[in-house]
N, C-alpha and C positions, 0 to 999 in steps of 0.2 A: 217581195215575199207574199206568199199567199197564205191566208189563215182560214180559208173555207173548209169546213169538215161536214161530210154528209151523214154523220151519226150523231146522236144526241149527247154531246160531251161539252161541258162548259170549260173551255181552255183557259178563261181568265183565272181559274183557280189553280192551274197546273204549277206555276213557279218552276222550280227545278225537278218536280216529280215526273215520273214516266220517261226520264231521258236515260238511255243507254249509250255507251261507247262515246263519251263526251270529249270535245276538244275545245279549248278556249283561246281566242285571240282579241287583241284590242283594236277597235276600228278608228279611223281618222276623226270620227265624231266624239271620241272619248269614251264611248260605250264599250263595254265588254260584250263579245258575242260568243255564244256557246252553240255549237253545232253537234248533232247527235242522231243516233238511232232513236225512234220512239215507239213505245208500246204502252197500252192502257189496259189494266186488268179488267176482264169482263167484257171488253169491246171486241167486236168482230175484226176491226181493223182501224188503222189511222191513215191519214192520207199518205200516199206513196211518195217518197222523195227524201231529201236531206232537210232535217228539221233544225230550226234556229231559235234561241232565246237572247235577250240582251239584258244587261245589268249595268247600273252606274257604279257599283261597289263590290262586285263579286259575292254578294250576299243575297239581294232581292233580285229574282230572276223573272221576266215577263216572256211568256210564249208568243212568238211572232209568226208562227206558221212554217211553211216549207220554203227553204231557200231555193232549192233546186227541185222543182215539182215533178213527180212521176219517176219512172225508170227510163233513161235514155234508150232510144230504139235499139242501137247496136249492143248495149249491155243487156238489155232485156231478151233479145232474139238469141244471144249466146248462152245465157244463164238461166233463163226462164224465171227470173226473180220478179216477185210482186211489189218489192220495196227496195230501198237502199239501205246499207248498213254503214256505221262508222265513218262518217265523213271527216277527213283531215283537211284543214283549211291553214294556208300559210301565205304570208306576203311574199311574192315572187320578185326577185331582183331583175330590173330591167336595164338595158344599156343607157337609155336617156333618162332614167329616174322616174319614169311615168308609173303611176300606181297600177298594180296588177296583183290580183289574188288568184290562187289556185286551190281548187277543191278537188281532192282525190277520193272518190266514192267507191263502195263495194257493192257488187250485185251477185248474189248467190242464193242458195237455199240450204236449209239445215241438213247437214250429213253428207253434203256433195262437194266434190272438188271442181265440179263445172262452174267456174266462177270468173268474175272480171272485175279489175280495178280500172275505173275510168277517170277522165280528167274534165273539169269544168272550169271556165275562168270568168272572172268579173272585174271590172275597175272599181266597184264598191262592194263592200260586204253585204249591203242590203240588196244587191243584185241590179240588173238581171244577170243570171248566170247562164253561160252558153257552153253547151257540151262540146268537147273536143275530141271525143272518141276513146278508145280502149288503150290503156297503157300496158296492161299484161293481162293475159287470160290463161286459164288452166282448164284441162278436161279431166273428168273423173276417171275415165278409161285410159288415158294417156299419161298424166302427170302424177308424181308422188308428192307434190307440193300443192299449196291452195292459195289462189289470189284474192286474199281478203285482208282487212285490217291494215290499210296503209298508213304510214307515218313517215314525215319528211324531216331530214336533218341535213344541215349544211356542214361539211367537214372542215378541218382546220385550213384547207387550201381554198375554201369557197366553193367546193363542188357540191351539187345537191345529191342526196341519196334517198332512196325509198325503202323503208322496211315494210315487210308484209309477211302474211303466213299464219299458219293455225296448227290444230291437232294433226292435220295431215302434213307430214314432212317438216315441221318446225318453222322457225323464223329466218327469213332471207334478207339480205340487204343488197340492192342493185342500184347502180349509178344512173342518174338522170341527165338529160341534155339541159344545159343552162338556157339554151334558146327556146326550146320547145316544151320542157318539162315532161317529155316522153323518156322512155329507156334510151340510154346512149348506145347500148348493144343489145342485140336479141339473145338474152341469156337470163337464166333464173336469179343469178347473182350469188354472193357468198352465204353459206349457211352459217348463223351466228349462234342459234339456240334451238334445241330440240330435247323432247323427253321420250323415253322408251314406252313401248306398247304395254309394259307392265304396269304403268299408270295412265293407260289410254293415250299416251302422247299428249297429254293435256297441257297445252300451251297456246297462248294467242295474245293479241292486243299489245304488241311491242311498241316501245318508244325509246329513242336514244337522245341523250343530252351530251353535248361536248362541253366539258368543264374547263374554262380557261385557266384557273388557278394551278392545276396540276396537268394540264394538257392530256387529259384522259377522257375516254368515252364511257358514259354510264348508261347501261342498258336496264330499263324497267319493263317488266313483262308479267303477264298474269298466267298463273298455274291453276289447274283444276277446273271445276265447273262454275259457269256463271250463275247456275240456278241457286247454288248454296255453299259452295267451298272455294270460291275464287280467293286468291291472295296475290299480292304484288311482291315480286322478287326482283333482286338486282344482281348485277355483275358489272365489272369494269375491265376495260381494254385499252391497249395503247393505240390500237388502230380501229377504224370504224368497222372493219370486217372481222375483228376479233383477233385472237380468241378472248371471250368474255369469261372471267372467272369470278366466283363468289368470294366472300370474306376469308374462307378457308382454302382458297385456291382451286377449287374444283371447276373444271371446264363445263359450261352450260351446253355445249353440244354433245358431250359424251360423259354423263355422270358415271363415277365409278360403280362397279358392281354392288348392288344392294343399298346405293345411296340416292336413288332417284327421288326419294321423299324429301331428303334434306339438302339437295343441291339447290343453289339459289338462295341468297341471303334475303330472308322474309322480313320485309319492313312494314307490312300492313296486312291485317287479317280481320276476321270477325272478332268483335269485342263488345264488352258492356261494363260500364262503371256503375257504382252504387246509385240507384234511383233513376238511372237513365234507361234509354231505349237501347235494346240489343241490335246491334248491326251484324249483318252476315254478308258475305261474298263481296268485299270491295275489290273492284278491279277495272280492267280496260281503262287504264289511266292515260292521261297526257300530262306533259310537263310545260309549264310556261313561266315567263318572268315579268315582273314589274319593277324596273329599276334593279336594285340589288337583291330583292326578294324573289325566291323561287316558290312556286306553287305546283300542287298536284290537283288535277281534277279527275274524279273517277265516279262510277256508280256504284251503289250499294243497296242491299235489301234490308227490310226490318224483320227481325227474328219472330215477332209475334204475328206477322202477316207476310210471308215472303213474296206474295204477289204485288206487294207495294214496293216500289223502289224510287230512287232519286239520284241526282248527281250532287256530289259535295266536293267543295274546295277545301284543301288543307295546305298549311304551310310545310315546305320542305327545308330543312336545316342540314348543315354538313358537319361531320366530326372532324377533329383535328387532321386526321389522316385521310379525309376526303371522301367518306361514306355518306351517303344520304340517309336520313332519318326523317320520320313524318310525325307531325303533331297528332296526339291522340283525339284532339277536338277539332271539329270544322272550323274554318276561318269565319270570324264574325264581324270583320271590318277594320279598317284602319283606326287606330286609337284603342282598340279593345285588347291589345297585347301588352300594355304597359301598366305596371303598378304605380300608385302614387309615391311610394317609397320602396326602396329595395328591401326584399325580404330574405331571411336566411333559408338556405336550401336544405339544411338538416332538419329532420323531423319525420313525420308520417306521410306516406303517399299510398295512393291506390295505383296499383301497377299491373300491367299485362305483360305475359311473356310470350311472344310469337314463336313458339316451337315450330320449326318448319314441318315437322312430321304430323302436327295436329291441324286437321282441316276444319274442325268445328269452331264455333264461337268461343272465345276465352273470357271467363269473367275475371275481373280484377281481384287481386289479393292485397291486403294491407301489408305493407313493408315499412321498414325504417331506412332512412337515408343518412348517411354519414358524410358530411361535407363542411369545409370551413367557408364555403363560397356563399356570397349573397347576390341576388339578382333582382333587377327591376322589370324584367320582361324582355330587355334586349338579349339575344342570344349569346350565351356563355358556353364556350367548349371546355370541358373539364372532365376529370375522373370522378365517378361516383361509386360508392360502396353501399350496396343494399344489404340490409339484414333481412333474410327472408325465411319464413317458416312454412310448414305444411298445414298449419291451421286454416280453418275456414275463415272467410273474411269477417271481420268484426270491427265495430266502431266503438267498443268499450274501452275507455281510456286505461282503467286499471289492467284489463287483460292484455292490452297491447304493450303496457310497460313492463310486464311480467317477464322474468328471464325465461327464455325458451331454448332448452338444451338441444332440441331439434333443428334450430335455426342455422343457416349457413350464410356465408358472405358472398355476394356476387359483386365483382368489379366490372364497371362499364366504362368504355370510351363514349362519353356521352355529350349531349348538348342540353342546357337548360334554357327554357324561353318561357315567354308569356303566352297565355291562351285563355279564351273565354270558356268557362265551365258552363255548359248548357243547362245543368240541373241547378247548381248554385246561382246562376245567372250573374256571374261576376268574373273578373279577371283573376287567374290563379297562375302559380308557376307549374309548368310541365316539363317533362324531360323525354328523351328518347336516346338510346345508346346500345351499343353492341358489346356482348361479353366475349370472354377468351374463346368460346366454342362458336363464335359467329352467330349467336342468337340474340335478336333485338328485344329489349324491354322498352316499354313506353308507359309513362305514368303521369298522373295528375295529383297536385299536392292535395292532401286530405283536408276537407272543409267541415269544420264542426259548427253545428248551429249554436 
């Protein structure tokens, strides 16, 4: 790994800041490795290549420099790229069990379909990485799809597949060779998600997870603009090639007329809780596991200064019917999600509603939760009833206890779990769930001083 930078930037302070398009894997040394695109506000450039950070706990990250330095010759000559985007790193199965890592990197320029996804390999995550050439390339004048944003998944039969694509032509899935990691056939693959030009075709950064419990494939994909309106949407399918459908049964390749904004179950968007930092444009996520726990890593910007951005890790939980939901608070480490004693779920909560047609940041509202369940932080799948009014957020106890004739009840298929509230600096109960309209609500139990 190379940490040399020829501009005046103190990388020791970076941590998880400046990271775009992150993916996380665990090394044989026990450390977590985050690979990403990097950008620094106000700087002319950062070193070209795929960047890497390490962490012992998924919380504190140390910038380590470029894992794959520069833009490999073949990819640079094809695309004209000055840097690499969205490196995807996976442990590759080998016939003799030898260690081998694959890095799929993207080389392109903004607004162009002249792009390439290349492959580099290494026997250790710390490198050295050796370029193996281009896996797939596209031409702006020839192709209607775009070779960027690779993500690799192994299907139920053990065959590797690569997802890729963007605003241009949507998301495709193409099968890879188990022996070489290159495309098994010279074809673009199956179209699995796209958006119409009425919304600028705004889709990219896809990732698919095979969920063994119900033998389904879950597609996580980013809609809208990475600048300010990103959100993470999901759909599920019985086969890796689709069709992927959202909670309401809409096909992610062909939204019904007039439903482009609401197609795709939105599980994470811009949000702000009382006293907290406003977060906007969370997206370009990857999914990874640690034992039985599922995690999402994504990048996000800060509402008070959108030039500032960082990678965040969040817990993913699963409803009883197998839909993923995401913690409203970033992961704060092992041991930070358990209460000392179980607490009742009934009471006041600060909750956000991720309306799919809303692209702006959502401020939480105070709601009441009706439930007979108690929780000590271990995830509990349950039905929750939220008493929701249109009043502005308040922390006044008498006001929130007053009868509100404008309130309505919202019933959620939900998961209640523990999370660390970054404002209160303590473990609280949180929830995330889906209502009958396919809209996700996410909340944090109200903390009174």
